[in-house]
C-alpha positions as CSV (number, residue, x, y, z in Angstrom):
1,M,0.0,0.0,0.0
2,P,1.4,3.4,-0.9
3,R,2.4,5.9,1.8
4,A,0.0,8.7,2.5
5,L,2.5,11.3,1.5
6,E,5.9,11.1,-0.1
7,A,7.9,14.2,-1.0
8,E,11.3,13.7,-2.6
9,R,14.1,16.2,-3.1
10,I,11.9,19.3,-2.9
11,T,13.8,22.4,-3.9
12,V,12.3,25.9,-4.0
13,Q,14.2,28.9,-5.3
14,F,13.3,32.6,-5.4
15,G,15.7,34.3,-7.8
16,G,19.1,33.5,-6.4
17,L,17.8,32.5,-3.0
18,V,17.4,28.8,-2.4
19,A,14.6,28.7,0.3
20,V,14.3,24.9,0.5
21,N,17.1,22.7,-0.7
22,D,16.7,19.0,-1.5
23,V,14.3,18.1,1.4
24,S,12.4,14.8,1.5
25,L,9.8,13.5,3.9
26,A,7.2,10.7,4.0
27,L,4.4,9.6,6.4
28,D,1.7,7.0,6.7
29,T,-2.0,7.1,7.5
30,G,-2.6,8.2,11.0
31,Q,1.0,9.4,11.5
32,I,2.0,12.8,12.8
33,V,5.3,14.3,11.6
34,G,6.6,17.6,13.0
35,L,8.5,20.2,11.0
36,I,10.5,22.5,13.2
37,G,13.4,24.9,12.9
38,P,14.3,28.6,13.7
39,N,12.6,31.4,11.9
40,G,13.6,31.6,8.3
41,A,14.4,27.9,8.1
42,G,12.1,27.3,5.1
43,K,9.3,25.5,6.9
44,S,6.3,27.4,5.5
45,T,7.9,27.5,2.1
46,L,8.1,23.7,2.2
47,F,4.5,23.6,3.2
48,N,3.6,25.8,0.3
49,A,5.5,23.6,-2.1
50,L,3.8,20.5,-0.8
51,T,0.3,22.0,-1.0
52,G,0.7,23.8,-4.3
53,Y,1.0,27.4,-3.2
54,A,4.7,27.7,-4.2
55,K,6.3,26.1,-7.3
56,A,9.2,23.7,-6.6
57,R,12.1,24.0,-8.9
58,R,12.8,20.3,-8.4
59,G,11.2,17.4,-6.6
60,T,8.2,15.1,-6.6
61,V,5.1,15.0,-4.4
62,R,3.0,11.8,-4.2
63,L,-0.3,11.5,-2.5
64,F,-1.2,7.8,-1.9
65,G,1.1,7.0,-4.8
66,S,-0.2,9.6,-7.3
67,N,2.0,12.4,-8.4
68,V,0.4,15.8,-7.6
69,E,3.3,18.2,-7.9
70,R,1.9,19.8,-11.0
71,L,-1.6,20.3,-9.6
72,P,-2.9,23.6,-8.3
73,P,-3.9,23.9,-4.6
74,Y,-7.6,23.4,-5.2
75,A,-7.0,20.2,-7.2
76,R,-4.7,18.9,-4.4
77,A,-7.5,19.7,-1.9
78,R,-9.9,17.6,-4.0
79,R,-7.4,14.8,-4.0
80,G,-7.3,14.8,-0.2
81,M,-4.9,17.6,1.0
82,G,-6.1,20.0,3.6
83,R,-4.1,22.8,5.3
84,T,-4.3,25.6,7.8
85,F,-2.5,28.9,7.5
86,Q,-0.2,30.5,9.9
87,I,-2.3,33.7,10.2
88,E,-6.0,32.9,10.4
89,R,-8.2,35.1,8.2
90,P,-11.8,34.2,8.5
91,F,-14.4,35.9,6.2
92,E,-15.6,38.2,9.0
93,G,-18.8,39.2,7.2
94,L,-19.9,35.5,7.2
95,T,-21.1,33.2,9.9
96,V,-18.9,30.4,11.3
97,L,-20.8,27.9,9.2
98,E,-20.6,29.9,6.0
99,N,-16.8,30.2,6.5
100,V,-16.5,26.4,6.5
101,L,-19.1,25.9,3.8
102,I,-16.8,27.6,1.3
103,P,-14.1,24.9,1.3
104,A,-16.7,22.2,1.7
105,F,-17.9,23.1,-1.8
106,L,-14.6,21.9,-3.2
107,R,-15.7,18.4,-2.4
108,H,-19.5,18.7,-2.6
109,A,-21.3,20.5,-5.4
110,N,-24.7,19.8,-3.7
111,R,-25.5,22.5,-1.1
112,A,-27.0,20.1,1.4
113,E,-24.0,17.7,1.2
114,A,-21.6,20.6,1.6
115,E,-23.5,22.0,4.6
116,A,-23.5,18.5,6.2
117,A,-19.7,18.3,5.7
118,A,-19.2,21.8,7.1
119,M,-21.3,21.0,10.2
120,H,-19.4,17.7,10.7
121,A,-16.1,19.7,10.6
122,L,-17.5,22.2,13.2
123,E,-18.6,19.3,15.4
124,L,-15.1,17.8,15.2
125,V,-13.5,21.0,16.5
126,G,-16.2,21.9,19.0
127,L,-17.8,24.8,17.2
128,S,-21.1,23.4,16.1
129,D,-22.9,25.5,18.8
130,R,-21.5,28.7,17.2
131,A,-22.5,27.9,13.6
132,V,-24.7,30.9,13.1
133,Q,-22.5,33.3,15.1
134,P,-20.5,35.9,13.1
135,S,-16.9,34.7,12.7
136,S,-15.8,38.2,13.7
137,D,-17.0,37.6,17.2
138,L,-14.6,34.6,17.8
139,N,-11.6,34.9,20.1
140,L,-8.2,33.6,19.1
141,A,-8.7,30.1,20.3
142,R,-12.0,29.7,18.5
143,R,-10.5,31.3,15.3
144,R,-7.8,28.7,15.4
145,R,-10.5,26.0,15.7
146,L,-12.4,27.6,12.8
147,E,-9.2,27.5,10.7
148,L,-8.9,23.8,11.5
149,A,-12.6,23.2,10.6
150,K,-12.1,24.9,7.2
151,A,-9.2,22.5,6.5
152,L,-11.3,19.5,7.6
153,A,-14.2,20.6,5.4
154,V,-12.4,19.2,2.3
155,Q,-12.3,15.8,4.1
156,P,-8.5,15.5,3.9
157,R,-6.5,12.3,4.1
158,V,-3.3,14.3,4.6
159,L,-3.5,17.5,6.8
160,F,-1.0,20.3,7.0
161,L,-1.1,22.4,10.1
162,D,1.0,25.6,10.0
163,E,1.6,26.9,13.6
164,L,-1.9,26.1,14.7
165,M,-1.0,26.2,18.4
166,A,0.8,29.6,18.4
167,G,-0.5,32.1,21.0
168,L,-2.9,29.7,22.7
169,N,-3.2,29.8,26.5
170,P,-2.6,26.5,28.4
171,P,-6.2,25.2,28.5
172,A,-6.8,26.1,24.8
173,L,-3.4,24.5,23.9
174,K,-4.4,21.3,25.7
175,E,-7.7,21.2,23.9
176,M,-6.1,21.8,20.5
177,I,-3.6,19.0,21.1
178,G,-6.5,16.7,21.9
179,F,-8.3,17.7,18.6
180,V,-5.2,17.0,16.6
181,R,-4.6,13.6,18.3
182,S,-8.2,12.6,17.6
183,L,-7.7,13.4,13.9
184,A,-4.7,11.2,13.7
185,D,-6.5,8.4,15.5
186,S,-9.2,8.6,12.9
187,G,-6.6,7.8,10.2
188,I,-5.6,11.3,8.9
189,A,-1.9,11.7,8.2
190,I,-0.6,15.0,9.6
191,V,2.4,17.2,8.9
192,M,2.7,20.1,11.4
193,V,4.9,23.1,11.5
194,E,5.1,24.1,15.2
195,H,7.2,26.2,17.6
196,I,5.3,25.0,20.7
197,M,7.5,22.1,21.8
198,Q,4.9,20.7,24.2
199,A,2.7,20.0,21.2
200,V,5.6,18.6,19.2
201,T,6.7,16.2,21.9
202,E,3.1,15.1,22.8
203,L,1.9,14.5,19.2
204,C,4.8,13.7,16.9
205,E,6.2,10.3,16.2
206,E,8.9,11.8,14.0
207,V,10.4,15.3,13.8
208,I,12.2,16.9,10.9
209,V,14.4,19.9,11.6
210,L,15.2,22.5,9.0
211,A,17.8,25.3,9.1
212,F,18.6,27.6,6.2
213,G,16.3,25.5,3.9
214,E,18.1,22.2,4.6
215,K,17.2,19.2,6.7
216,I,19.7,18.9,9.5
217,A,18.1,16.3,11.7
218,H,15.3,13.7,11.6
219,G,14.1,11.3,14.3
220,A,12.1,11.0,17.5
221,P,11.4,14.3,19.3
222,Q,13.8,13.8,22.2
223,Q,16.5,12.5,19.9
224,V,16.4,15.6,17.7
225,M,16.1,18.0,20.6
226,N,19.4,16.7,21.9
227,D,21.2,16.9,18.6
228,P,24.1,19.4,18.7
229,R,23.2,20.7,15.2
230,V,19.7,21.4,16.3
231,V,20.8,23.2,19.5
232,E,23.2,25.3,17.4
233,A,20.6,26.2,14.8
234,Y,18.2,27.5,17.4
235,L,20.8,29.3,19.4
236,G,22.2,30.7,16.2
237,G,18.8,32.2,15.4
238,A,18.5,32.1,11.7
239,D,16.6,35.2,10.6
240,E,13.4,35.0,8.5
């Protein structure tokens, strides 16, 4: 059976700047892989290349064995890729449900089916009771849950989470960690960019560390945290 996601030798270049250089990763159904590194390491750029928002100069991306590297983001979403964004931007003139309904239409042309998928996503993240509330009324923790619901509305088989935990207080962080763990338990493969080490150590089976666009370490969370190259990369403070 093919792996949920396989990315091989991904390289992204902007003019003369190589933002991501020859990075590979792979994960299976239900697995959570963390992507960490100092600011400017290339984590979000790699995310964008994997999900179609940035063009890779070189490399292949396979989703359950099918090459998708030439597909635009919406086509990858229809194939089973979902993602959150580092800065949540809900459509503030719309209700919570309407926000989630928009991505649901990528998978369901029928309004009733799309609405059912959107409501199911809201139930998963604990926002179903706020479906008719204006999204502009949500606090940070609920906005993050809404961002996650929007990604789940496309019914992903592989989910990319870009700093979903940032800025959450301890109770909200614990709740979000629980949400993410339940998604993996349901069979969704997850790649997460995260600076909150509590979330990384509690959730991730494997961690990949980037610095200056290159993979410098790969392994279990505690193993990579103790790697001298990782310590040096963080203390050195690569600038974004």
